[in-house]
C-alpha positions as CSV (number, residue, x, y, z in Angstrom):
1,M,-30.2,1.1,11.4
2,L,-27.8,-1.8,12.2
3,D,-30.7,-3.9,13.6
4,S,-32.4,-4.0,10.2
5,F,-29.2,-3.8,8.1
6,N,-28.9,-6.8,5.7
7,V,-25.6,-6.7,3.9
8,E,-26.6,-9.3,1.4
9,S,-29.5,-7.3,0.1
10,Y,-27.0,-4.7,-1.2
11,I,-24.6,-7.1,-2.9
12,D,-24.9,-8.3,-6.5
13,S,-23.3,-11.7,-6.5
14,N,-22.9,-11.6,-10.3
15,L,-20.5,-8.7,-10.1
16,E,-17.4,-7.5,-8.4
17,E,-18.2,-4.1,-7.0
18,V,-15.5,-1.6,-6.1
19,V,-15.8,1.7,-4.2
20,I,-13.8,4.6,-5.6
21,N,-13.7,8.4,-5.1
22,S,-14.7,10.4,-8.2
23,C,-13.7,13.9,-7.3
24,F,-10.6,15.8,-6.1
25,G,-9.9,15.4,-2.5
26,G,-9.5,11.6,-1.9
27,F,-11.3,8.6,-0.6
28,S,-13.0,9.2,2.8
29,L,-16.1,8.1,4.6
30,S,-18.5,10.2,6.6
31,K,-18.7,9.7,10.4
32,K,-22.0,7.8,10.0
33,A,-20.5,5.5,7.3
34,V,-17.5,4.8,9.5
35,E,-19.6,4.0,12.5
36,L,-21.8,1.6,10.5
37,L,-18.8,-0.1,8.9
38,S,-17.1,-0.4,12.3
39,K,-20.2,-2.1,13.8
40,L,-20.5,-4.5,10.8
41,T,-16.9,-5.5,10.6
42,G,-15.5,-4.9,14.1
43,I,-12.6,-2.7,12.8
44,E,-11.5,0.4,14.6
45,P,-13.0,3.5,13.1
46,D,-9.6,5.0,12.2
47,E,-8.7,1.8,10.3
48,Y,-11.4,2.0,7.7
49,R,-8.9,3.1,5.0
50,N,-7.3,-0.3,5.2
51,I,-10.4,-2.2,4.1
52,P,-10.2,-3.5,0.5
53,R,-12.3,-1.4,-1.8
54,D,-14.2,-4.5,-3.0
55,D,-15.1,-5.5,0.6
56,K,-18.8,-6.4,0.7
57,Y,-19.4,-4.5,3.9
58,L,-17.9,-1.3,2.5
59,V,-19.9,-1.7,-0.7
60,A,-23.1,-2.3,1.2
61,V,-22.5,0.7,3.5
62,V,-21.9,3.0,0.5
63,K,-25.0,1.7,-1.3
64,A,-27.2,2.0,1.8
65,L,-26.2,5.5,2.8
66,G,-25.7,6.9,-0.7
67,K,-24.4,10.5,-0.6
68,E,-24.4,10.3,3.2
69,A,-21.5,7.9,3.0
70,N,-19.3,10.6,1.4
71,G,-16.5,11.9,3.7
72,N,-14.9,15.4,3.5
73,C,-14.2,16.3,-0.2
74,A,-15.4,12.8,-1.4
75,D,-17.9,11.7,-4.0
76,L,-18.0,7.9,-3.6
77,Q,-19.1,5.7,-6.6
78,I,-19.4,2.0,-7.0
79,V,-17.9,0.5,-10.1
80,D,-19.3,-2.8,-11.3
81,L,-16.8,-5.2,-12.8
82,E,-17.1,-8.7,-14.2
83,K,-16.0,-11.3,-11.7
84,G,-12.5,-12.5,-12.3
85,T,-11.3,-9.1,-13.6
86,K,-7.9,-8.2,-12.3
87,W,-7.9,-4.5,-11.4
88,Y,-6.3,-1.8,-9.4
89,I,-7.2,1.8,-8.4
90,R,-5.3,4.6,-10.0
91,E,-5.4,8.0,-8.2
92,Y,-4.5,11.5,-9.3
93,D,-5.1,14.4,-6.9
94,G,-7.7,12.3,-5.1
95,I,-9.7,11.3,-8.2
96,E,-9.7,7.6,-8.6
97,S,-10.3,5.3,-11.5
98,I,-10.2,1.6,-12.1
99,E,-7.5,0.2,-14.3
100,F,-7.2,-3.4,-15.6
101,K,-4.1,-5.4,-14.9
102,Q,-2.3,-7.0,-17.9
103,Q,-2.9,-10.7,-18.0
104,M,-2.2,-13.7,-20.2
105,W,-5.4,-15.5,-21.3
106,L,-5.4,-19.1,-22.5
107,C,-8.5,-19.8,-24.5
108,T,-9.4,-23.3,-25.7
109,T,-11.8,-23.6,-28.7
110,N,-14.3,-26.4,-29.4
111,D,-12.0,-27.7,-32.2
112,K,-9.1,-28.0,-29.8
113,R,-7.2,-24.9,-30.9
114,V,-5.6,-22.7,-28.2
115,V,-5.4,-19.0,-28.4
116,V,-3.2,-16.9,-26.1
117,I,-4.0,-13.3,-25.6
118,A,-1.9,-10.8,-23.6
119,T,-3.8,-7.7,-22.7
120,A,-5.6,-5.9,-19.9
121,I,-9.2,-7.1,-20.5
122,T,-12.0,-8.9,-18.8
123,P,-12.6,-12.7,-19.1
124,S,-15.6,-12.3,-21.4
125,Q,-13.6,-9.9,-23.6
126,A,-10.9,-12.6,-23.9
127,R,-13.5,-15.1,-24.9
128,S,-14.9,-12.8,-27.6
129,I,-11.5,-11.9,-29.0
130,A,-10.4,-15.6,-29.2
131,S,-13.7,-16.7,-30.8
132,N,-13.4,-14.0,-33.5
133,A,-9.8,-14.8,-34.2
134,V,-10.3,-18.5,-34.9
135,K,-13.9,-18.3,-36.0
136,S,-14.8,-21.0,-33.5
137,D,-16.6,-21.2,-30.2
138,V,-14.4,-20.8,-27.1
139,L,-15.1,-23.5,-24.5
140,D,-12.7,-22.5,-21.8
141,V,-10.9,-19.3,-20.7
142,R,-8.2,-19.4,-18.1
143,A,-6.0,-16.6,-16.8
144,L,-2.5,-18.0,-16.9
145,G,-0.8,-17.9,-13.5
146,D,-4.1,-17.5,-11.7
147,H,-6.2,-20.1,-10.0
148,Y,-9.7,-19.3,-11.4
149,I,-11.4,-20.7,-14.4
150,I,-14.1,-18.8,-16.3
């Protein structure tokens, strides 16, 4: 499978994709998934739990193998997020969910007004809230304290 495995064919460059476990038991990969991930990344098989959940190789392996990627007591899912979204994984008894981190958003409108929003939302949600609040188009959205511009 590795000879014909094209990671880029499984990646959506318009999204940030995150692998989570959606059932009791916890995140784990099957032996087949661990072997493929190890061959693609060069990591030791017992170190796969240290890979970031948005790692493109991990996402590609889970997409390619589907249910065969699930480890013992795992049901892996891929969550699609808007690029630039600050997130973390919340876990309870092995079931994982994505939570948004609270951020300050600086939104500049076309009539030079500035709106600051403090909440746990995505960049496009910040743009929409600011636009509705001042009844004007938002030209620029920046996360304060971060280095990216939407």
